[in-house]
N, C-alpha and C positions, 0 to 999 in steps of 0.2 A: 621397349626402351631397355637396354643391357646395362644394368649398373654392378661393378664391381667392389666387394667391399673389400681394401685388401689385409690379406692376413699376416699382420706384422708380427705377432706372437705377444705383442704387449697391448692389447684391446680389449674392452668388455664388448666383443663385437654382438654379442645376441639384443641388448638394448638399439643401436645401430640398425641393427637390421630389422627388429621391429620395427621403428619408425619409419623406414621407408614401408615395410607392408601394410601399416597403416595408411598408406596414402596411395595405395593398390599396385607396388611397385615389389617382385619379388628379385630380393639382389643374390648375386653370386658371392659366396665369399671364399677368395683361394689366393694362395702365394706363386700358383702356375703363370709362369713369363705367356704365354700362349696366350692363355684366356685373358689375363689382365692386356694384352695388346688389343684384343679383337672387341672387346665391351664399349659401349657409346660414353659411358662414363665411369669414372674411377673414384672410389672416396676412402681416404689414408686416414686410420681413426692412431688411436693412441693413448694410455695414460702411462704414469708412471714417469723416469730418470731417461731424458732426451740421451745421454752416453749409451746406457744399455738399448735403447729402442734403436739407436745406428748401428749400433752391434748384430741386432740383431736382421736386420736389412740386412747389413752387408753378409752376413754366413748364410739367409737366402738367397744370395744372388739378385735381389730386386733393387739396387740402387741403381747399374745403368737401364732397367727396364722402366723407372721409373722417370730418371732424367729424360726419358725420349719420347716420354707420352704426348702427343698431338690434341687428344680429344679433352674434354673437362674433365679437371681436377679439383677436389676440395678436400684439404687435409682440415679435420677438425680437433680442438684442445691440442695435446701432444703432437698429433698430425700435421696443427697448422705452425707449429714450430720447426716441426723437420723439413720442412721445403723452403726453412731459409738457406742462406749461407754457411753461418757459421753460427756454434750453439754455445754458452757458456752458462755451466754448470757446474756447482760442486768444485770451483776452483779446478774444472778441467774445461777447455775450449776444442771444441771438436768441429770436423765440418759437418754442414749437414747434408741436403738432398739438390740444395742450390738453386732451387726452382724460383725463388720468388729472393730480390737483391733485399741485402740486410742481415741483421745478426740479431738473436733473441739473446736475453741476458736478464736479472733476476731484477725483478718487478719492483720499482718505486714504490713501498707502497705510503711513505709521510708515517711512516711510528705505527700505520695504522698493523693489525696481527696478518702476518702469513701461516699458510697462502691464502689468499682472495676465494672467500668461497660463500655464493650466495647469487640468489638475484640482483644486476646492475644494469643501466640504462644503456643502450645504445645512442650514439648519435653520428647519425651518418652523414658522412664529409663532400658523398660524389654520387652520383644520379650512375648505377650500375642495374640493369635486368636481376640480380642475384638480390637487388633491397626492393624489388614491386610491392608494396604494399605494408613495408617496416616504416615506419614513423618516428619522427626526434621521440627521445625518452620510453621507449619501448623495451618490454626488458628481456633481459636473456640470461642462463644461468651457468654462472663460472666457476671453475675449482684450477688453480694455477698459481705456482710462486714466480713465474716467468713468462715474461712477454715482449713483442718487439715493439720499439717506437713507433710512433705516429711518422708516416713517410709519403712522399709519391704513391706507394701500394696501397694505404691506408684507405678502405670505403668507408669506416665507419669505424667512431672510437669509443669509447667505454673512458672509467675515473675510478682508479682506488688509491689517493695518493698522488700519482699521478696520470697525465693521458698514456694512455697506451692502446695499439691496433687490435680494434675487436674483429674485424672483418676486412682481409685485404683480398689482392688481383695482382697478376704480373700476368698477363697475355689470357694463359687459355690456365691459368691454375688457380686458384681461392684458397682463402684460409679462414676458418671460424675462432676465435680461441677458446669460445663459450662450448657449450656441449648443445649443439639442435637439438638433441635425440631427447634433450630434457627439458629443453624451452618453452616448451606448451606450443601457444599459437602461432609465435612469432620463429620458434625453430622449425615447426612445420613447414609455414611460408619460405623461408630460406631452402627446406630442402625441396620442395615443390620447386621452385627456382633454380634451383643446383638443376632439375631435370629439364628444364625446358630453355637453358642456355646456351648458345651457340662458343665454340672454340674461337 
């Protein structure tokens, strides 16, 4: 199994790499288009601000590369937000990668502190191979201030003030708003399932 973690320039790549190594996979970290295109699985990580992250992706020439992938792709945390069509952050509205329909906007916390940080439960809404072994009210670890609303692409939701998309899928592209690499057993199951899914 060949897995590339895309070097977006805005991610803690070590923790994601170690999570896969614990599953017996040695991922390649790369921003090389040829290496990315040849991989069997692609992971888009990210932390921080979406506008800055998209600028880094554009500067690296990765936007058209990521938009044309046909193998299974997963974005995690900010990486999940980047796979959507539009991103609203800090008064700025920008285009994302457009791999999943919809937009990212500020999380409606219902007056609770932002960012949403810590363990929260998942509510599976659809059946999908990525959710094999995941049960209602299993916990995952979140750190985010922005999110996607629940939509037809949502596989599992979570709630912090309002409901939001915790896991999404559109065609060959998955997204996890939480950090699977920091989500203990549940996160390991999600990552292991990703290594098994077909496009």
